[in-house]
C-alpha positions as CSV (number, residue, x, y, z in Angstrom):
1,M,-87.3,-33.6,-102.5
2,A,-88.7,-31.5,-99.3
3,R,-88.0,-28.5,-98.2
4,I,-86.0,-28.6,-95.0
5,D,-87.7,-27.3,-91.7
6,Q,-85.5,-24.3,-90.7
7,T,-87.6,-23.9,-87.6
8,P,-85.1,-23.2,-84.8
9,F,-85.1,-25.9,-81.7
10,E,-83.0,-26.0,-79.3
11,I,-80.9,-29.8,-78.4
12,D,-78.5,-30.8,-76.2
13,I,-75.1,-31.6,-77.2
14,L,-73.0,-34.8,-76.6
15,D,-70.2,-35.0,-78.3
16,L,-67.7,-33.4,-81.0
17,S,-67.3,-35.5,-84.2
18,H,-64.5,-35.5,-85.9
19,D,-64.8,-33.1,-88.6
20,G,-65.3,-30.5,-85.6
21,R,-69.0,-30.5,-85.1
22,G,-71.5,-31.2,-82.2
23,V,-73.1,-34.5,-81.7
24,A,-76.6,-34.2,-81.1
25,R,-80.1,-36.2,-80.6
26,R,-83.7,-35.0,-81.6
27,A,-85.7,-35.1,-78.3
28,E,-88.4,-36.7,-77.8
29,G,-91.7,-35.0,-78.8
30,Q,-88.9,-33.7,-81.8
31,A,-89.3,-34.7,-85.2
32,N,-87.5,-37.8,-85.5
33,P,-86.8,-38.7,-82.4
34,G,-83.6,-40.2,-81.7
35,K,-81.8,-39.2,-84.9
36,A,-78.7,-38.0,-84.9
37,V,-78.0,-33.9,-85.9
38,F,-74.5,-32.8,-86.5
39,V,-74.2,-29.1,-85.2
40,S,-71.8,-27.1,-86.0
41,G,-70.5,-23.8,-83.9
42,A,-71.2,-26.5,-80.5
43,L,-69.7,-27.6,-77.9
44,P,-70.0,-31.5,-75.9
45,G,-72.3,-30.3,-72.6
46,E,-73.9,-27.5,-74.7
47,R,-77.0,-26.3,-75.0
48,V,-78.1,-24.1,-78.2
49,L,-80.7,-23.7,-80.3
50,A,-80.3,-24.8,-83.8
51,Q,-81.8,-24.0,-87.0
52,Q,-81.6,-27.6,-89.6
53,T,-79.2,-27.1,-93.1
54,G,-79.3,-30.4,-94.2
55,R,-80.6,-33.8,-93.7
56,Q,-79.4,-37.6,-94.6
57,R,-80.9,-40.1,-94.3
58,S,-78.8,-41.8,-91.3
59,F,-78.6,-37.7,-89.3
60,D,-79.3,-34.9,-89.8
61,E,-77.1,-31.6,-90.1
62,A,-77.5,-27.9,-88.3
63,R,-75.9,-24.9,-87.2
64,T,-76.1,-22.8,-84.1
65,L,-78.1,-19.6,-83.7
66,Q,-77.4,-19.1,-79.8
67,V,-75.4,-21.1,-77.2
68,L,-78.1,-21.2,-74.0
69,R,-75.5,-23.1,-72.1
70,P,-71.5,-22.8,-72.9
71,S,-69.2,-25.6,-72.8
72,A,-66.9,-24.6,-69.7
73,D,-64.3,-25.2,-72.0
74,R,-65.8,-22.6,-75.2
75,V,-64.1,-19.5,-75.9
76,E,-64.1,-16.6,-78.0
77,P,-62.3,-17.2,-81.7
78,R,-59.9,-14.9,-82.7
79,C,-60.9,-14.9,-86.6
80,P,-63.9,-12.8,-87.2
81,H,-64.7,-14.8,-89.9
82,F,-64.9,-18.6,-87.4
83,G,-67.4,-19.8,-88.2
84,T,-68.5,-18.5,-92.4
85,C,-64.9,-19.8,-93.4
86,G,-63.8,-23.5,-94.3
87,G,-60.6,-23.5,-93.2
88,C,-60.9,-23.8,-88.8
89,A,-64.1,-25.4,-87.3
90,L,-62.4,-25.9,-83.7
91,Q,-61.1,-22.1,-82.6
92,H,-64.2,-21.5,-80.0
93,L,-62.5,-24.7,-78.3
94,E,-60.0,-23.7,-75.8
95,E,-56.4,-24.7,-77.1
96,S,-55.5,-27.2,-75.2
97,R,-58.7,-29.4,-75.3
98,Q,-58.3,-29.1,-78.9
99,I,-55.4,-31.9,-78.8
100,H,-57.6,-33.9,-76.5
101,A,-60.2,-33.7,-78.5
102,K,-58.5,-35.2,-81.4
103,Q,-57.0,-37.8,-79.1
104,R,-60.2,-39.0,-78.8
105,V,-60.5,-39.6,-81.9
106,L,-56.8,-41.4,-82.8
107,L,-58.3,-43.5,-79.8
108,E,-61.7,-44.6,-81.3
109,N,-60.4,-45.1,-84.3
110,L,-57.6,-47.4,-83.7
111,E,-59.9,-49.5,-81.7
112,R,-63.3,-49.7,-84.2
113,I,-61.6,-49.5,-86.9
114,G,-58.5,-51.6,-86.2
115,H,-59.9,-53.2,-83.2
116,V,-56.1,-52.5,-81.8
117,A,-55.2,-50.3,-78.8
118,P,-51.6,-48.7,-78.3
119,E,-49.7,-50.4,-75.5
120,A,-48.9,-46.4,-74.3
121,V,-50.5,-43.1,-75.2
122,L,-47.9,-40.7,-76.1
123,P,-48.0,-37.3,-74.6
124,P,-49.7,-35.2,-77.4
125,L,-47.2,-33.2,-79.8
126,T,-47.9,-29.3,-79.8
127,D,-46.3,-25.5,-81.2
128,A,-47.6,-22.5,-82.0
129,A,-50.9,-22.8,-83.0
130,W,-51.5,-18.9,-84.5
131,G,-49.5,-17.6,-87.6
132,Y,-48.0,-21.6,-87.7
133,R,-49.1,-22.7,-92.0
134,R,-46.8,-22.0,-94.5
135,K,-48.4,-23.6,-97.3
136,G,-51.7,-23.5,-98.6
137,R,-54.3,-22.0,-102.0
138,F,-56.2,-19.4,-101.4
139,S,-59.2,-20.0,-103.9
140,V,-59.8,-16.5,-106.4
141,R,-63.6,-15.6,-107.3
142,R,-65.2,-12.5,-109.2
143,V,-68.6,-11.1,-107.2
144,E,-69.9,-9.3,-110.1
145,K,-73.0,-8.7,-107.3
146,K,-70.2,-7.3,-104.6
147,D,-68.1,-6.0,-107.5
148,K,-65.5,-7.2,-105.9
149,T,-62.5,-9.8,-106.0
150,L,-62.3,-12.4,-103.3
151,V,-59.4,-14.2,-102.2
152,G,-59.5,-16.8,-99.1
153,F,-60.3,-20.4,-98.0
154,R,-63.9,-22.2,-99.1
155,E,-66.4,-21.5,-96.8
156,Q,-67.5,-24.0,-95.4
157,D,-70.1,-24.4,-97.9
158,P,-67.5,-25.3,-100.5
159,R,-69.5,-23.8,-103.0
160,F,-68.6,-20.3,-102.1
161,V,-65.0,-19.0,-101.1
162,A,-64.4,-16.9,-98.2
163,D,-64.4,-13.3,-98.5
164,L,-61.4,-12.9,-96.1
165,S,-60.2,-9.3,-94.7
166,V,-57.3,-11.8,-92.5
167,C,-56.6,-15.4,-92.0
168,H,-54.8,-16.2,-88.0
169,T,-53.8,-19.2,-88.9
170,V,-51.6,-18.4,-91.9
171,I,-48.0,-16.8,-91.2
172,P,-48.3,-13.4,-90.6
173,Q,-47.0,-12.2,-94.1
174,I,-49.6,-13.8,-96.0
175,G,-52.3,-13.8,-93.2
176,F,-52.5,-10.5,-93.0
177,K,-52.5,-9.5,-96.3
178,V,-55.6,-11.0,-97.9
179,D,-56.9,-7.8,-98.2
180,A,-53.9,-6.4,-100.4
181,L,-54.0,-9.7,-102.3
182,A,-57.7,-8.8,-103.5
183,A,-57.0,-5.3,-104.3
184,L,-53.8,-6.6,-106.2
185,V,-56.1,-9.3,-108.1
186,D,-58.9,-7.3,-108.6
187,G,-56.7,-4.4,-110.3
188,L,-55.8,-6.4,-112.7
189,Q,-57.2,-7.3,-116.4
190,A,-57.4,-10.8,-115.7
191,R,-59.1,-11.2,-112.8
192,R,-61.4,-13.2,-113.5
193,E,-58.8,-15.7,-115.4
194,I,-57.3,-15.7,-112.3
195,P,-58.5,-19.7,-109.8
196,Q,-55.6,-20.1,-107.0
197,I,-53.2,-18.8,-105.7
198,E,-50.8,-20.8,-103.5
199,F,-48.8,-19.8,-101.1
200,I,-45.2,-21.1,-99.4
201,A,-42.4,-21.0,-97.3
202,G,-39.1,-21.2,-96.6
203,D,-37.1,-19.8,-93.8
204,D,-36.4,-16.9,-95.7
205,T,-38.4,-16.7,-98.6
206,V,-42.5,-16.3,-98.8
207,A,-43.3,-17.1,-102.5
208,L,-46.5,-16.8,-103.8
209,V,-48.0,-19.0,-107.3
210,F,-50.8,-17.1,-109.2
211,R,-52.6,-19.3,-111.5
212,H,-53.8,-17.8,-114.4
213,L,-56.1,-19.2,-117.7
214,Q,-55.9,-16.9,-120.4
215,P,-51.5,-15.3,-121.0
216,L,-51.2,-12.1,-118.7
217,A,-51.3,-8.3,-120.1
218,E,-47.9,-6.5,-119.7
219,G,-50.3,-4.1,-118.1
220,D,-50.6,-7.5,-115.1
221,R,-47.3,-8.5,-115.4
222,A,-46.1,-5.7,-114.1
223,A,-48.4,-5.4,-111.4
224,L,-47.8,-8.3,-109.9
225,L,-43.8,-6.7,-110.1
226,A,-44.2,-4.0,-108.8
227,F,-47.1,-6.0,-105.9
228,A,-43.9,-8.6,-105.6
229,Q,-41.4,-5.6,-104.9
230,A,-43.3,-3.2,-102.2
231,H,-44.2,-6.5,-99.7
232,G,-41.2,-8.9,-100.7
233,F,-42.9,-11.8,-102.0
234,A,-41.3,-13.8,-104.8
235,I,-44.1,-14.2,-107.1
236,F,-44.7,-17.6,-109.4
237,L,-46.9,-17.9,-112.6
238,Q,-48.5,-21.3,-113.9
239,P,-50.6,-21.2,-116.9
240,G,-50.8,-25.1,-117.4
241,G,-49.7,-27.8,-115.9
242,I,-47.2,-28.1,-112.3
243,D,-44.0,-28.5,-115.4
244,S,-45.7,-24.6,-116.5
245,V,-44.7,-22.7,-113.1
246,H,-41.5,-20.1,-113.4
247,P,-40.5,-17.1,-111.7
248,L,-42.0,-13.6,-112.1
249,W,-38.9,-11.9,-109.7
250,P,-36.6,-12.8,-108.9
251,Q,-35.6,-15.0,-111.4
252,D,-33.8,-17.6,-109.2
253,P,-35.6,-17.4,-106.0
254,K,-33.9,-19.6,-102.9
255,L,-36.4,-21.6,-101.4
256,A,-35.3,-23.8,-98.6
257,F,-36.3,-24.9,-94.5
258,R,-33.3,-25.5,-92.5
259,L,-33.4,-28.7,-89.6
260,P,-30.7,-27.0,-87.2
261,Q,-30.7,-30.3,-85.4
262,W,-29.7,-32.2,-88.2
263,D,-27.4,-29.8,-89.7
264,V,-29.8,-30.4,-92.8
265,E,-31.6,-27.8,-95.0
266,L,-34.3,-29.2,-97.3
267,Q,-34.7,-26.7,-100.9
268,F,-37.8,-27.3,-102.6
269,R,-39.7,-25.4,-105.5
270,P,-42.9,-23.6,-105.4
271,L,-45.9,-26.3,-105.4
272,D,-44.1,-29.2,-103.8
273,F,-45.4,-30.7,-100.4
274,I,-43.5,-29.5,-97.7
275,Q,-45.1,-30.0,-93.8
276,V,-47.1,-26.9,-93.1
277,N,-46.3,-26.2,-89.3
278,A,-42.7,-25.7,-89.5
279,G,-42.2,-25.7,-85.7
280,L,-43.7,-28.7,-85.2
281,N,-42.6,-30.5,-88.0
282,Q,-39.5,-30.5,-86.0
283,K,-40.6,-32.0,-83.1
284,M,-42.4,-34.6,-85.5
285,I,-39.2,-35.6,-86.4
286,V,-37.5,-35.9,-83.0
287,R,-40.2,-38.4,-82.0
288,A,-40.5,-40.2,-84.8
289,L,-36.3,-41.1,-84.9
290,E,-36.5,-41.1,-81.0
291,L,-39.1,-43.8,-81.6
292,L,-37.8,-45.6,-84.5
293,D,-34.5,-46.1,-82.7
294,A,-32.3,-46.2,-85.5
295,Q,-29.1,-47.8,-84.3
296,P,-25.3,-46.4,-86.2
297,D,-24.2,-49.8,-88.1
298,E,-28.6,-50.3,-89.4
299,R,-29.9,-50.0,-92.5
300,V,-33.4,-47.5,-93.0
301,L,-36.0,-47.4,-94.9
302,D,-38.2,-44.4,-95.3
303,L,-41.3,-44.6,-97.5
304,F,-43.5,-42.2,-98.6
305,C,-40.3,-39.9,-98.1
306,G,-40.5,-36.4,-100.2
307,L,-37.9,-34.2,-100.2
308,G,-36.7,-36.1,-98.0
309,N,-37.9,-34.9,-94.5
310,F,-37.4,-37.3,-92.6
311,T,-35.0,-39.2,-94.4
312,L,-31.5,-37.0,-93.8
313,P,-32.0,-36.5,-90.3
314,L,-32.0,-40.1,-89.9
315,A,-29.0,-40.5,-92.5
316,R,-27.3,-37.9,-89.6
317,G,-27.3,-41.5,-87.9
318,V,-27.3,-45.1,-89.6
319,R,-25.6,-46.9,-91.8
320,E,-27.9,-46.2,-94.5
321,V,-31.0,-44.8,-95.4
322,V,-33.2,-45.0,-99.0
323,G,-36.2,-43.6,-99.3
324,V,-39.1,-44.1,-102.3
325,E,-41.2,-41.7,-103.8
326,G,-43.8,-41.8,-105.8
327,D,-43.8,-38.4,-107.2
328,A,-40.3,-39.0,-109.4
329,G,-39.7,-34.5,-109.5
330,L,-40.0,-35.1,-105.2
331,V,-37.0,-37.7,-105.7
332,L,-34.8,-36.0,-108.1
333,R,-34.8,-32.6,-105.2
334,A,-34.6,-35.3,-102.0
335,R,-30.9,-36.2,-104.2
336,D,-30.3,-32.9,-104.6
337,N,-30.6,-31.8,-100.8
338,A,-28.5,-34.9,-100.2
339,R,-25.8,-33.9,-102.3
340,H,-26.6,-29.9,-101.3
341,N,-26.3,-31.9,-97.4
342,G,-23.2,-33.4,-97.9
343,I,-24.8,-36.8,-97.3
344,A,-23.1,-40.0,-99.0
345,N,-25.4,-42.5,-97.2
346,A,-28.5,-41.9,-98.6
347,E,-30.5,-43.2,-101.8
348,F,-33.3,-42.6,-103.1
349,H,-36.0,-44.7,-105.8
350,A,-39.6,-43.1,-107.3
351,A,-42.1,-46.5,-106.9
352,D,-45.5,-45.7,-107.0
353,L,-46.1,-47.0,-103.1
354,A,-50.0,-48.7,-104.3
355,K,-49.3,-50.8,-107.0
356,D,-47.1,-53.9,-107.6
357,L,-43.5,-53.6,-106.0
358,G,-42.2,-56.9,-106.6
359,G,-40.1,-55.4,-109.5
360,H,-38.0,-52.7,-107.5
361,T,-34.4,-54.3,-106.5
362,W,-34.6,-52.0,-103.2
363,M,-37.6,-54.5,-102.4
364,R,-34.9,-57.0,-101.9
365,A,-32.6,-55.0,-100.1
366,G,-32.6,-56.6,-96.1
367,F,-33.5,-53.6,-93.6
368,D,-33.2,-52.9,-89.6
369,R,-36.3,-50.7,-89.3
370,L,-38.9,-49.0,-91.4
371,L,-39.9,-45.0,-91.1
372,L,-43.6,-44.3,-93.2
373,D,-44.9,-41.0,-93.8
374,P,-48.2,-42.2,-96.2
375,P,-51.2,-39.7,-97.7
376,R,-54.3,-39.9,-96.6
377,S,-55.1,-43.4,-98.4
378,G,-52.8,-45.0,-96.1
379,A,-49.9,-47.6,-96.6
380,D,-52.2,-51.0,-96.9
381,A,-50.7,-51.7,-99.8
382,A,-47.1,-51.1,-99.3
383,L,-47.7,-52.8,-95.9
384,K,-48.3,-56.3,-97.6
385,Q,-45.9,-56.5,-100.1
386,L,-43.0,-55.5,-97.6
387,P,-40.6,-58.4,-96.5
388,L,-41.5,-57.2,-92.9
389,K,-39.8,-60.0,-91.3
390,G,-36.5,-59.0,-89.9
391,L,-37.8,-56.1,-88.7
392,K,-37.0,-54.1,-85.1
393,R,-39.2,-51.2,-85.4
394,I,-41.8,-49.5,-87.4
395,V,-43.1,-46.1,-87.1
396,Y,-46.0,-45.2,-89.0
397,V,-46.8,-41.0,-89.6
398,S,-50.1,-40.6,-90.6
399,C,-52.6,-37.6,-91.4
400,H,-55.6,-39.8,-91.2
401,P,-56.8,-41.7,-88.3
402,G,-59.1,-44.0,-90.3
403,S,-56.1,-45.1,-92.6
404,L,-53.5,-45.5,-89.7
405,A,-56.1,-47.2,-88.0
406,R,-57.0,-49.8,-90.5
407,D,-53.1,-50.2,-91.6
408,A,-52.3,-51.0,-88.2
409,G,-54.8,-53.8,-87.3
410,Y,-53.4,-54.9,-90.9
411,L,-50.2,-55.3,-89.2
412,V,-51.3,-56.4,-85.3
413,N,-54.0,-59.0,-86.3
414,E,-52.8,-60.6,-89.8
415,R,-49.1,-59.9,-89.3
416,G,-48.4,-60.9,-85.2
417,W,-47.1,-57.2,-84.1
418,K,-47.8,-55.6,-81.7
419,L,-48.5,-51.0,-81.4
420,R,-46.6,-50.5,-78.6
421,A,-47.3,-46.6,-78.4
422,A,-49.2,-44.3,-80.8
423,G,-50.5,-40.6,-79.9
424,V,-51.4,-37.2,-81.8
425,M,-49.4,-34.2,-83.0
426,D,-50.9,-31.1,-83.7
427,M,-49.9,-30.1,-87.2
428,F,-53.5,-27.9,-88.0
429,P,-54.4,-26.4,-84.8
430,H,-57.9,-25.3,-85.0
431,T,-58.6,-27.3,-87.7
432,A,-60.1,-30.7,-86.9
433,H,-57.2,-32.3,-89.1
434,V,-55.8,-35.1,-86.9
435,E,-51.8,-35.9,-87.2
436,S,-50.3,-39.0,-86.0
437,I,-47.8,-41.2,-85.0
438,A,-47.6,-44.6,-83.8
439,M,-44.9,-47.3,-83.5
440,F,-44.9,-51.3,-84.0
441,E,-42.0,-54.2,-83.1
442,P,-42.8,-57.6,-83.6
443,R,-44.4,-59.9,-81.4
444,K,-42.2,-62.5,-79.8
445,D,-44.4,-64.7,-78.6
């Protein structure tokens, strides 16, 4: 492979990519004129001094060395690690402009991939932009050359772990104790045998899950216990797979969060999926239920229902709701949550929604409305099997605009639905992650 020319060059930034990098094109007089260049740390309208870091057939990659002509939307990043840590991509872009950039990504995906456009663009949903992240995973790596153990997110180059001292997007109970976590692990005999630490927070309890590849010595267990008691964490250990997770201290910690508007409390386990942004999650549920507009005498189907984040609030206002989820453990917890909240009109089923669903009895039941919140891969397999005739509305919550656009194109262009409204929700401020929601109604002509 030929060496990359690392000679600094000036370039004008034309646009912002889906992953938060500036988009430019090589100028006349430069090598490969017209070739696209993705420049990290650059914003539209800027002229920057850049250095090439990678080369592909159809585009180059570069990093910003100096901003020669700044955008009016540029701000000083709050985090000292921004630009190295891969956890954020947009801290240099003014907060109110970030969500508009994400809205543009959604609308462009709908047009380019799905060949559809919403009749109405919903106002963006936002909440706290800092200290919001209540679930995540830190990588851990002992670096002998530095005589130091690193705890943090991956760098922009994912081969490396960022040497973090603080994280401003993670909830403060965790984000301001990254140094303490690193010092804790560095003092353990097992410091080379701990590849990751997961964190998750309920309303009253913050839990840390230590993955360890070898059994822990009694001294290490004592150090973890002392750390937990000193900082108010619940500590779980994971010596093997997901089923091996067990509490170190306290013996029976309660992990739960409340949705007060619906008088619902959702209990969960430390590796369960929950929405990372508590405030935005509540606003998202409000919007989803408003768009769905389910009536008291109706039956609703909730696909990819997880712990019942949408299902149980829905159940407070309809005759019956059926939740379907591929993770059998989450289904059991969803049923427990229904009982815990005294909700008798919600039932839950386990099913792989990417496979043949013909043998499931819930598929043959009639529903009035459909809500779905699939993973990044989307819901095309399920949508192609569902009996959509008779449904009055579909509300689709998405964590990936590309798969939403594909599925919207299928519903509109092949199944005769209309895309009435779509919009974005800032579940992950300062990142390039785009959370969105869309509402469909059957075409009446």
